[in-house]
C-alpha positions, 0 to 999 in steps of 0.5 A: 619517179617522185610519185613512186618514191613517196608511195614506197615511203608512205607504205613503209610508215604503216606499222602494225599495232594491236588492240588497246583492250582485251576481247570482251567475249572469251571462248570456251566459257560454259555459261550453262553450269554457272549459278543463275543468281548472285545468292548462289554464287561462290567464288574463290577466297582470293577474289575480291570482286576487283575490276581493276589491277594495281600497276607497278612501273619502272621507267628508265631514260638511258640518254638525254641532251645533258647529264641530269636533264629532267624529264616528265613521264605521263601514262594514258589509256590510249594515244595521247590525243584521244586519251585520258591521263592516268598518272605522271612522274618526274625523273632524270636521265639515268634514274629510275622512276617508280610509279604505282597506280591503278587501271581498269582490268580490261585495259590491255596496253598502256602508252608511256610518253616521255616529255623533255624540258625543251617540249620533245615528246616520245611515246612507248606502248607497253602491255599492261602487267602487274609489274611493268618497265619502259626504257627510253633509249635514243629514238622515238619508239612509237608514232601511231595510235594503235588499232582499238578493239571492236569487241565483235566477232563472227562466232556469236550474234550472227543470224546468218554465216556464209563460210567459204562462200563464192557468189553474189549475195542479196541481204535485206535483214539480220546480222550477216557474218562473212568467214573463211573466203568469200568472192562475189557481190553484195546487195544490201538493204533494209536493216542489216549489219554486216560483219566481215571476218574472213579473207574477202574479195568483193566486186561490188557492194551496193546498198539499196532502198530509201534510207536504209540502216545498213552498218558494215564491220571490217573486223580484225584479222580480215583480208578485205579487197572491194573493188566498188562500195556504192554506199548510196545513203547517208544513213549507211555506216561503215567501221574498219577494224582491219589491218588489211582493207583495200579498195582497188578502184578508188572509193567515193564515201556517201555515209559514215565511215570510221577507220580504226585500222589500216586501209588503202585507196588505189585511186581517189578518195572522194568524201561526197557532199552530204556524207555525215562524217569521215573519221580516221583513227588509224592509218590511211594510204591513198594513192591519188587524190584526197577530196574532202567535200563534206567533214573529215576528222584525222586523229592519226596518219593519213598519206596522200600520194597526189593532191590533198583537196578540201573542197566545196563546203567541206570541213577538215580537222587535223589532230595528228599527221597528214602528208600530201606529195603533189599538192595541198589545195585548201578550198574551204575550211581546214583546222590544223591541231597537228602536223601537215606535210606538203612536199610541193606547193600548198595553196590557200585559195580565195575565200577560204580559212586555214586555222593553224592552232597553237603548236601546230606545223604546216611544212611545205616547199612552196606556198601561195596565199590568196585566202586567210592564215588564221592563228590562236586569238589568245595564247600560243603560236602556230607556225607555217614553214616554207622551204622555197617559195612564198607568195602572198597575193592581194587577197592573201591575209595572216591573222592572229598568233600565227607565223610564216617562216620562209628563211630564204625571204618572201618572194611576193607579198601583196596581202595583209599581215595583221598583228600579232601575225608575223613573217618570222621564225621565232616559234618552237614546237617540239617534236612528238608522236604526231609531229616528227619534224618540230620547229625552231630551238627551245629556250628552257625556263625554269621560273620557280627554280625547282628543277622542272622546266616550265614546259612540263611543270604543272606549277611553274611558278610554285617551287612546292608543287610540280605536277598533278596525278589522277585516279581513275583519270584527269577526266573520269570518275570511279564508282563505289557502291554499297549494301548497308544491311551489313553484317546481314546479307542485302539484296546485292543491288549495290545501290544503297549508296552509289558514289562517283569519285575522282582523286587528284594528287599534287606532287613536287619535283621529288615525286612526293605528295603535297596535298590531294583533292577528292571529288565526290558525287552521291549519284544514288541512295537506295536506302532508308538509313541515314548513312555517312561516308568517309575514307581511311588513308591506311598508310598515313597517321593523323599527325601527317595531315595539316588541314582538311576542308570541304567536309559536310558535317551537320550531326553530332555523330563524329568527333574531329581533331583540330586538323579535321581528321577524325579523332580516336583513330590510329590511321588518318580517317577523313569523314566526307559527310555524316548525312547526304540529306543537305546536299541532295535534291530528291525528286520524289519518294524515300530513295534517291535515284533508284526507282525509276517512277520517282524521277531523277534527283540532283546532288551537289559536287563534294570537293575534299581538300587534304594538305599534308604537314610535309610531302609524303612519299607517293607509296604511302598514298597508292590507290591500294591504300585508299579505304572508303567506307560507309557507316550505317544509320548514324551508328558510327561503329557500324562500318561497311568497306570494300572486300578485305579492307580493314575497318577503322579504329572506331569499328564495333568489332563485335559485329565482325564475323556475325550473321552474313559476314564471315570476317576474320581479323586474324587472317586479314579477311574483312567484309566477306560472306561464307561464299566470299561475296562482298558487301561493296563493290568499286567499278572504275567508271561512271557505273550504270547501277542496278535499279532498286531491288535488282540484283547486279547479276540480274542487271549484267549478263556476265557478272557471274561469269566474270566473278566465277572466272576470278575476273579473268573472263569478261574483264569489261562486264560493266560496259555498255556492250551489246548483250551485256546489260538488261537495261530494264533492270538498270536505273 
């Protein structure tokens, strides 16, 4: 009865979630009527060539542990264990937190995390919109990572399609798509890609040949049942994006497999010795045993109805949740960064290692230790929670910052407990999207007295600072590219300056900005002009800035105030550099990193620190009010900005509306041609920019389609997706 009960429980935990990104190949796009090059392109007047959208989000927490409890809100672009942090905020129970931030247009869902002062975490997934709301009431709303999008389908890119086919197939080349219904056996060899999009019932899949380069894709909305899948080679790859992939007679994995959806294995799941990797980003249910004989990485949820057995020379990494009903038998190396639940006995067998890292929890009914339990070496504590019986035999060792908690007492202890390891129950582990159980009681500390607990305070000993917020994220860069012939029309390779940048804002407990740190990477200079770069804060005055450090000023072009803002400006203008030459190292030629034959040069990282005279409201420093620009060939008044971003007070206004420029300051129109084309563009990633003299529309297949649709289609036009790029025209 026990096995049957947990089988039902495991299935009930599997929930349906949809993709994180919008479909990259929209249908009903008639490319034949589009212009063939950017010089013939005309777009709508209100389209500014943005690959981003500006979000306003309201977050409300209805209930807490006590009135006025303070929480931290984090916003991510994916499930937190694999995501980039976009922005954060501090709020109290009953208050509304207003967040303004910018995201890539292609991002369809955001993940909003509520973190209590105790460290307890809850998570919501909300569809991205210009105006959004997230409400946290009393319960955790999301536990599992959503299924990412494959970006593939069975309507384009197929060399052969079998629709509503019944019978055996022998496939040896090309991209083969199965649509509608299919039943039969598959024999695959050579260099073949299989895309499965329909309702498919496969008896046996055999992959034959010496080192075949075969790839299987079980795509979104497919329903797939496989009796036997014989991969037969470590060079074979399989990817699941289906919500319904079923192996009816168990499965022995011989190649690489990545699960991004939901799958069930009715029988044993065996990861064979030599299989390159098995990665789970979705949900897996195993009816019998899971035997890992090589490499397993779990980023989400695995439920094993019988035995979890890391065997032989295997290595297992758990970053989220793994459940095992009958037993967990560790026979090699297991790294636990998340939560492992065993409903019966855990065995750490001789000459094996179980690493339980900071904040990780192994919760089990019984445990027998003949090998080594390891904890972190320097900071944090991992916990082993035992409900009934603990036996530490002669070969058993506890080492590092790990505690074993058996509240009923240790039954047998003939092993070694090396300090700082302990037999105690003092640790606290908060509940989270990956750990629904948690452990212990939190001790809330607020060292600096700013009302934000140390556990959610990025600056726990500084009352003037509480947390960081980022654009585009804590670990990525956005890119701006400029044409410097303005007001004349350029060649639209947007590489006269290619600049990567990241902004970190430091905020206090009242969500006001104390300071900003901007990081800049000059990646390319496809220009003979010696151009300077700066940015205007459109809603900040020069007097609101206390000081600026990190600027590279070496020519007599600009004049600075005592606080290092540019003098003569109505708004705060920061000149980052007046010439890039002192901090770039050219590999050859007059251009820098735009001509392939010249080789690749290197550049220094520029760090600009801006401190404000007093903390400013976050609404004054949104990304929409960050206005980067270049000034051309040492002429300060010749500025080039992103479309419809106003120039600074020092611009030569006589140039506006001349030659190819169609600016009209009276209507707020700036830096566009009569066809509404820009002189600068921003991409919210590390952009693979065009090579010298190669138009962006020639380098990127769907740039024009995206522009004509006013950004509605191919929102991810700049990504490295099959068919999107002409690599010969990209540096």
